[in-house]
N, C-alpha and C positions, 0 to 999 in steps of 0.2 A: 235627717241631715248627711248622715257622712256619704248615703248614697247619693243622694241630691248633690253636693259635691266629687264624687267620683265619675257623675255620669254630665257635669257640667266641664272636670278636665276633660273627658273623652272629647265630645261637643269643641271644646277650645282647639284638642289634638287636630282632629278633623278638617276646621275651619284653616287652623295654620298651615294642613297640608297640602290643602288645594291651592296653597297661595307660593309650595314652593315644588321644583320640579325634582321627581324620584322620590319625593319624600312617602307619597302611597306605594310606592313600586317597594318602599323598605316595609308599609305596614301588611302589603296581600304577597311577599316573598317574590316577588317577578325578577328575572334578571335579565340582561339581553343577550339576542342571541351573537354570536361570531361569525362572520364571511369570510369565506375561503375559495377562490378564484384559480383557474387557469384554463390553459386553453391548449387547441390539438389539432393543430400541430404550435407547438410552443413560439417558432422563429420559422427564419424563412419562408414566410406569407408572401403570395403574389397577389394584384389582383383577381379579383376572381375566383380564386379559393374560397373553397367553403372553410372556416374557421369553428372549431365547436366549442361553446363557450361553456363551462361546467362548473355550478355551484357544491360539488361534491365534497364532502368536509367541513360545510358548512356544519353549524350545532346549533340548540338552542338548551342551554341548562336546563330548562324546568319542561322539557319535552313537549312545547307547545307548536301547532301548526307554523309553518314558515310560508311567507311568500317570497318570490326571487325577481327581480327588476331588472331589465341590464340598459344599460346605453352604452352604443358604440365607438363614442366619441367622433362619429359622422353625420349625426342627426337622425340614425335608426335607432330603433329601442326593440326590445325582444322580454319575454317572461319564463319564467319554468326553471326548474332544478338544472337542466343543461336546453340549450340552443342554439343556431346554427347562423353563419352571418357570411356576408362575403362585401370585400371591401370595391367600390369601383375606382378608385384613384391611389395610387401612391401616396405614402409621407407618414409622417409619425401623428397615431391618437392614442387616444388616452381610454379605454374600457373601462366601464366603473358597474358592479355589482353592488345590488341595496336589498339586504335581509332582512324583511320581516317578522315580527310574532304578533300582530296587533298591539303590542302596548311600546315597543321599540323598534327602530331600524337600526341595523350594524352593515356599513359599508366598505367595500374592495375595490381599490381600483390597479389597473395593469397598463402598462406604455406598451403600445402596440405596433411595427413597424411593419409598414406596407412596403414591397419592392413591385416594381415593373414587372409585367409577366415576361419582358424579354430579358431580365437579367439574365446572368452567368454565374452558375453556382461558382465560386475559387474552389481551393484545392488545400488540404492540410495533408502535410507528409513530417514524420519523425523519422529521419536519417537512422537506418536500422545499421548502427555503427556495432561491430563486435571482433573480440581481441579474439586471437588465436589464445589456446590455452597454457599454462607454462612449462610446458613442455614443447610447443609449436604444433601442437595440435590444431587441423583447421575447426572452426568453429561449426553448430551444426545451420542448415539453412533456418528462414523462418524471418518472420516480422516482429523483430524483439531488437533488445539492446543487450549488449552482454560484455561485462567487464571484469576483466580477472585484476586480482591484488597479489601480486607474484615477490615473495622476499625472502632468495635464495640462500643467505648465508646469514642466519636468525644469530645471534650471540644467545648462547648456550644459559647465562643467566636470566635471560629475557623469556621466560616459559607463560608467560599472560600474555593472551593471544587479544589483540584491541586492533580490529579492521575499522579503517578512515581513509578514504579517498575523495576526491573532485569527481563527476561525472559531466563532461559537458551536451547537452541536450541540445539537437540540432533543428531546426523546426525550416532551414534554408532553401528547402524541396520544394515547398511551399508556395503557390501561385495564386493569382487573382484572374480571372476572363476567360486565358486558355494556358495551355500549356505552351512554358515557352519553347521547349524541346521542338514543337511542330513549328514547320518551317512557314504555314502560311496562319501563324499565328500575329493578331493586332489585338491589342488589348489597351482600352483606354481606365480598364478598372484598377486599382492597385488596392494591396492590403495594407491598412491600419495598424489592427491588433494581433497580436499575438499571446494567448492566453494561457499558461501551461499550470493543468489540476495535476499536482505531483505526488497526489494521491487517493483514488476514484473510490475508493471503499472509505473514506474518512471523510463526513463532514462537515470541513473547516469553519467553513461562515455560517454556521447554523442555520442553515434555510430548511432544513428537512430534503435537500435534495444531494449529496455526494460529488455527483457529476458535474456541479459547475461552479465548483471552486476557482479562484484564480488565486494563485500559492505565487507565481510566479508570472513573471512577464520577460517578452523579447525573443528577435528570431532563435538567436542563443540563448540559453540558462546556464551556467555554471552552479551545478549542485554538490555545494561542499557537505565534506565531513560525514559522508555517508559509509555505513557498516557495511557488512556481508548482508545480501536478503535479497528481497526483491517487492518490486513496489509497481502497482496497476496506473499507469498516467496517461493523460489525454493533453492534448496541444487543439484548442480552439483558434480558428482565426477570422477574422470578420475583415471586407474588403470594402472600399469607399460608399459603396450605395447601401451597406447593412447587412449583406448576404454571410453569412455564417456558416460551414465547414468545421469537423472533428476529426481526429486521429486517433484512434485509440493502441497503446503498447503496452510493450510490460520491460522496467528495466530490473536486468540480476546484476550480482557484484558478487562475485566467488572471492574464493582466499586460497591461499596454498604458501604455506611458512616451510621451510626446510630448514634444520638445526645437521652439522655435519661435522666428526671427527671428535669427539668427545668421549669420558672416559665414565664407566658407572663405577663407584668403589665397589671395593669387596666386602661380604656380610661378615660378619662377627657374631653378632646372636642375634641381631632379626633382618629382614632381606634390607635390601638397599633401595628406595623409591626416590623416582625422581617423577613430579608431578608435569603436566601441559592444561593450560585452562582454556576455554574458548566460549564465544556466545555460537547457540544454537535455537533458530525460531522455526518455531511452529504454528501458523495462525491458521485456523480452522476456515476464519471467513474471508482470506483473501489468497494471493497468492506467494505470499510472504511464508512458504512452507519449504525446508530445507529438502533436497532432494537426496542428498548422503552425506555423510561423514567419512570419510577417511583417515585412517592414520597407516603409514608406512614406517615398517621398522628394520633394518638392514643393518646388522654385524658378524663379524666372522665367526667360521665354524667351531673354530680351535684356533686358541695362543700360544704363541710358541716363546713366549718373553709374557714368565709373568710378573710385573712389574708390581712390587707390593703387597705381595701374599703368594705366589707360589713359590715353585722351585726353579730357578734360571734354566734355560734350556728345555724344561719341560712343557711337553705339548698338551692339554688340558681342551675338553670340550665344554663352549659355551653353550648358555641357554639363558635368553632375555623372553619377559613376558610381558604383554599388555594388557593394562586393568581398564576397562571404560563406568564412568559413572555421570549420574544425570546432578541436576541442579539442588536434587534432595538427597543425594550422597547413595543412592540406591544403584546397583551394581549391573550394568547393561549386558556388557562381555566381555570374555575375557577367550586369551589365545591358550591358556595353560595345559590345553589338552590335546594341542598340535604336537606329531612328534616329529623327530628332526629330519625324516625323509620327507616329511611335506610342507618343510617351510622354504620354501622356493618358489614366492610368489612374485609373477612380474617378469620382468628381464634379472635373475637372479643367478649371480657364476655360480660354478662347483664350491668355491672358498668361501664362503659366504651362507647367512640363514636369512631369509626374508621373510619375515610376516606382516600379514594383512589386516586391519581390522576394519568391515567397509558395512555402515548401515546405514538402510534407507529409511525415504522419511516415514515408509508405514509402520516402523518399530520406533521413530523418534515421537510419531504421534503417540501411540500408549504409556508415553513417559513424560516426566515434568520438564517444559522447553525452560532457556535461560543458561546458564552459566556452566558448560559441562565439563570436565576433567578428565585426561587420560594419562595412567602411569606407566612408566617404563618400572620394572621389578626385575633385580637381581639378587637370587636365592643361595648363587655359587660364591665360595669361599676363595673366590680370586677378582681380581680387578678384568675388567670387559672393556672392550673398546666398543663403540658404537660408531659405523659407519655412516649413517643415517637416520632422521627419523622426522618424518613428513606430515604434516595436518592440512586437510584438505575442506574447504566447506564448499560444498556444492549446491546451489540454488538452480541451475538449467544447466 
């Protein structure tokens, strides 16, 4: 009796499932495929151009054989994992892909804009604005944007560096149809979109392509609250016909801070230490990699007025040292082994001692980026004047 009841239950379930979509799939464990489509080229398609349609990336979770059926939106069709098609007339079309596994069908679609064969390509251009450095040196040549943040008279009580600046990205050199600097230029075309991708290494819209994000719009864009660092950026412009052009560039923000004319107190039992903190970035996946950290210290070779510790009028040699640490307090470098005669870095006068500590990107790469620190240490038993302390963060 139990066996008959069980059999009857199974038959009832099968009969019920036959009238319910997806129920048999539950019993058999068959899942639908996923349809993924792409085109090459992906934009700026003209009449007569051969366009490759690809379903590579489509998949079936059960490993079933798949079929691929295409409709191109102009009345034509195709089959296969990849297929080619050309459009005879300009216009906007919707291409569709249907992926089947024998039990299910999944679909995907894509908007296709086809341009007239005579359409002229627009020109996207990011103006390569470059600052002189903080001491007036001209910037290097090249197609990039370079900004220096210069703080020339910092408060000695403010030694925690936080860089924040506004950079204006300028796309006003872009044009449609023909170069306006050409005297023979006559253009009926005009630009209708300026789209900025502010980091081509980051997929901010989550579509799997980090190079097509629209993070900002407009012919110019004021990018606020930028720290020191480097960013790969892209400007995309589109004209009234739908023709698109791109310009890739890199934006660099460097920093230089200067602290002048302060004193290091004298040692009593322990050395006197003053600490500077600053951000250091090194990203292996992008250009946001610091090239140099430069620390420059200038102080008098001798003190002839021993305020607060020495004998008035007596000349005493000074010696200050720099110690650099990474974000985990691991020591990177120090200047303690440099003798007095060698403390003449840069344009150093004979009355002063000048000590530089320069750490390149290859060294930074071996340590933990983040908030680094540099200490000035006074181990002498007299107060010492500091002429100048400089921190430079150079990404280009």
